[in-house]
C-alpha positions as CSV (number, residue, x, y, z in Angstrom):
1,M,-22.5,-10.5,-18.4
2,A,-20.9,-13.0,-20.6
3,D,-19.6,-11.5,-24.2
4,H,-19.0,-13.1,-26.9
5,Y,-15.6,-12.2,-27.9
6,D,-14.7,-15.3,-29.4
7,D,-17.4,-14.9,-32.6
8,Y,-15.9,-11.7,-33.4
9,S,-13.9,-10.8,-36.5
10,R,-10.7,-9.2,-37.0
11,E,-12.5,-6.1,-37.7
12,E,-15.4,-5.8,-35.1
13,L,-12.5,-6.9,-32.6
14,L,-10.7,-3.2,-33.5
15,R,-13.3,-1.4,-33.6
16,E,-14.6,-2.7,-29.8
17,L,-10.6,-2.0,-28.5
18,R,-10.7,1.7,-30.7
19,L,-14.4,2.4,-29.0
20,R,-13.1,1.0,-25.7
21,D,-9.5,3.5,-26.0
22,R,-11.5,6.9,-26.2
23,R,-14.5,5.7,-23.7
24,P,-13.3,8.1,-20.5
25,R,-12.3,6.9,-17.6
26,F,-13.1,8.4,-14.2
27,G,-10.7,7.4,-11.3
28,L,-7.0,7.4,-10.9
29,V,-5.0,6.7,-13.8
30,W,-0.8,7.1,-14.4
31,E,1.5,7.0,-16.8
32,R,2.9,3.3,-16.7
33,K,3.8,4.0,-20.8
34,E,6.2,6.2,-19.8
35,I,7.8,5.0,-17.4
36,D,9.7,1.7,-17.0
37,H,7.2,0.3,-14.7
38,E,8.7,-3.5,-14.7
39,K,11.3,-1.6,-12.7
40,A,9.2,-1.7,-9.8
41,I,9.3,-5.2,-9.3
42,N,12.5,-7.4,-8.8
43,D,13.0,-10.0,-11.5
44,D,13.5,-13.2,-9.0
45,F,12.1,-14.6,-6.5
46,V,14.1,-14.5,-3.8
47,A,13.9,-17.3,-1.3
48,L,13.7,-16.8,2.5
49,D,16.7,-18.1,4.6
50,Y,15.7,-19.3,8.3
51,D,18.2,-17.8,10.1
52,P,18.0,-20.2,14.3
53,N,20.2,-17.5,16.1
54,L,17.2,-15.3,15.7
55,S,14.4,-17.5,16.4
56,C,12.8,-18.2,19.9
57,G,11.1,-22.0,20.5
58,S,10.1,-24.5,18.3
59,A,8.2,-24.5,14.8
60,P,5.6,-23.7,13.8
61,Y,6.1,-19.8,14.9
62,Q,3.3,-17.7,15.8
63,N,5.7,-14.4,14.8
64,L,7.5,-14.6,11.9
65,I,10.0,-10.9,11.4
66,I,11.4,-11.4,7.8
67,E,14.1,-8.1,6.8
68,G,14.9,-7.3,3.1
69,D,12.7,-5.9,0.4
70,N,9.0,-5.4,1.1
71,F,8.2,-7.2,-2.4
72,D,10.1,-10.5,-1.9
73,A,8.2,-10.9,2.0
74,L,4.9,-10.2,0.2
75,R,5.4,-12.5,-2.6
76,Y,6.7,-14.9,0.2
77,L,4.1,-14.6,2.3
78,R,1.6,-15.0,-0.4
79,M,2.5,-18.5,-1.0
80,T,2.1,-18.7,2.6
81,H,-0.8,-16.8,4.2
82,P,-3.3,-16.3,1.6
83,G,-6.6,-14.9,2.9
84,K,-5.3,-15.1,6.5
85,I,-4.5,-12.0,7.8
86,K,-6.4,-10.1,9.3
87,C,-4.8,-6.6,10.0
88,I,-2.2,-5.2,7.8
89,Y,-0.5,-1.7,8.9
90,I,1.7,-0.3,5.8
91,D,3.6,3.0,6.2
92,P,4.8,3.5,2.8
93,P,7.3,5.9,1.1
94,Y,5.6,9.5,1.1
95,N,7.4,10.1,-2.1
96,T,9.0,13.8,-0.8
97,G,11.4,14.2,-3.3
98,N,14.2,14.0,-0.6
99,R,15.7,11.4,-0.9
100,D,12.5,8.7,0.6
101,F,11.9,6.5,-2.5
102,I,14.1,4.5,-4.7
103,Y,12.4,3.6,-8.2
104,N,14.8,1.6,-10.5
105,D,17.8,1.8,-8.2
106,R,18.0,5.3,-8.0
107,F,16.5,7.8,-5.4
108,V,13.0,9.4,-7.3
109,D,13.8,13.6,-6.3
110,K,11.0,16.3,-7.1
111,E,12.3,17.4,-10.5
112,D,11.1,14.1,-11.7
113,S,8.5,14.9,-14.4
114,Y,6.9,11.2,-13.5
115,R,7.2,10.8,-9.6
116,H,3.7,9.8,-8.6
117,S,3.3,7.5,-11.8
118,K,6.0,5.8,-10.5
119,W,5.2,5.9,-7.4
120,L,1.9,4.5,-8.0
121,E,3.3,1.9,-9.9
122,F,5.5,0.9,-6.6
123,M,2.9,0.9,-4.5
124,Y,0.2,-1.1,-7.5
125,R,2.1,-4.5,-7.5
126,R,2.6,-4.2,-3.6
127,L,-1.3,-3.4,-2.4
128,Q,-2.3,-6.5,-5.1
129,L,-0.3,-8.8,-2.5
130,A,-1.3,-7.0,0.0
131,R,-5.2,-7.6,-1.1
132,D,-4.3,-11.3,-1.1
133,L,-3.2,-11.8,1.7
134,L,-6.0,-10.2,3.9
135,A,-8.8,-12.5,5.0
136,E,-12.2,-11.9,4.8
137,D,-12.9,-9.6,7.7
138,G,-9.2,-8.6,7.1
139,V,-8.3,-4.2,7.5
140,I,-5.8,-2.3,5.9
141,F,-3.9,1.1,7.5
142,V,-2.1,2.3,5.5
143,S,-0.5,5.8,6.6
144,I,0.4,9.0,4.1
145,D,0.7,12.6,4.4
146,D,-0.7,15.8,2.1
147,G,1.7,14.7,-1.1
148,E,0.2,12.1,-2.4
149,A,-2.9,12.0,-0.3
150,C,-5.3,12.3,-2.5
151,H,-3.8,9.8,-5.3
152,L,-3.5,7.1,-2.6
153,K,-7.2,7.6,-1.6
154,L,-8.6,6.9,-5.2
155,F,-5.4,4.2,-5.7
156,M,-6.2,2.0,-3.2
157,D,-10.7,2.8,-4.3
158,N,-9.1,0.8,-7.6
159,V,-7.1,-1.9,-6.1
160,F,-9.9,-3.0,-2.7
161,G,-12.8,-1.0,-4.5
162,L,-14.9,1.5,-3.2
163,S,-17.3,-0.5,-1.0
164,Q,-14.2,-1.7,1.5
165,F,-13.3,2.1,2.0
166,I,-13.3,2.1,6.0
167,G,-12.3,5.9,6.7
168,Q,-9.3,8.6,6.7
169,F,-7.9,8.8,10.2
170,V,-6.2,11.8,11.0
171,W,-2.8,11.4,13.3
172,K,-1.1,14.6,14.7
173,S,2.5,13.6,14.0
174,R,4.1,16.8,15.2
175,Q,3.3,18.8,18.6
176,N,5.9,21.8,17.1
177,Q,4.7,23.9,14.6
178,D,8.0,24.2,13.2
179,N,7.5,21.8,10.3
180,R,6.2,24.4,7.5
181,T,5.3,23.8,4.1
182,K,6.7,26.6,1.4
183,N,3.5,28.3,1.0
184,G,4.1,29.4,5.3
185,A,1.2,26.8,6.6
186,S,2.4,24.4,9.7
187,I,1.2,20.9,9.0
188,D,1.6,19.1,12.4
189,H,-0.8,16.1,10.8
190,E,-0.8,12.7,8.9
191,Y,-3.0,10.2,7.4
192,V,-4.1,6.4,7.6
193,F,-6.6,5.2,5.0
194,A,-8.8,2.3,6.6
195,Y,-9.9,-0.6,3.9
196,G,-12.0,-3.6,4.7
197,V,-14.8,-5.5,5.9
198,S,-15.6,-3.4,8.9
199,L,-13.4,-2.7,11.8
200,R,-15.3,-4.8,13.9
201,G,-13.5,-7.6,12.1
202,V,-10.5,-6.1,14.5
203,D,-10.3,-6.8,18.1
204,R,-10.0,-3.3,19.4
205,D,-9.1,-4.9,23.1
206,H,-6.7,-6.5,22.3
207,E,-3.0,-5.3,24.2
208,Q,-1.2,-4.4,20.8
209,F,-4.0,-2.0,20.5
210,K,-3.4,-0.6,23.6
211,N,-1.8,3.0,24.6
212,P,-0.2,1.1,28.4
213,D,2.6,4.4,28.2
214,N,0.3,7.2,27.8
215,D,2.3,8.3,24.4
216,C,0.7,11.5,23.5
217,K,0.2,9.5,19.6
218,G,-2.1,7.3,21.2
219,G,-1.1,3.0,20.6
220,V,-2.5,3.0,16.5
221,G,0.1,6.0,16.3
222,K,3.1,4.2,17.4
223,R,2.6,1.7,14.1
224,E,2.9,-1.3,16.7
225,Y,0.5,-3.8,14.5
226,G,0.2,-5.9,11.5
227,W,2.7,-5.4,8.7
228,V,5.6,-2.5,7.9
229,S,6.4,-1.9,5.1
């Protein structure tokens, strides 16, 4: 539905803004105003350098390996491969507070009151780029554990749309029973969220989805496909 904001007076626009600010929102909201959200990204675009010593054959190459900051890599790929990627896999920092996640050049620890907001802003900037890379029949998979799983689901509904949600898969990541939480629960699994038009868009007979060495975690669990952050 088209709006008529151009015809509004200043007082009418202010009234609409106040109504919007008071209107409750359903979904995930994080504290962007309280964190330096621009620190989730690099200020300058970093161009890629071609390394002939690590290349095989002649261009154009069927496969690319990009080493560097994932935000820079995604920005570059959005310039060269927009809407062309059939399958993306992301293994992001899990934000456990155990020196596994860097924001604004510093590790985010468990005592940081804005730990979840910083993680969400970090993910938001990158998944927006990943969304632009997906083909119309493409799918994206994102791994996560219990710590951010509920946030990630609401977050990806926001970025990709609830209608694009395919499923939440449980991946058994451990065989032992020693990985216990502070409350004594034994956790042996993680999750993989899938979004896209349909899994029918993925060639499940492709060699990369098989499990030739009979790994008990399966071919997908070995993280052999797509883009890894």
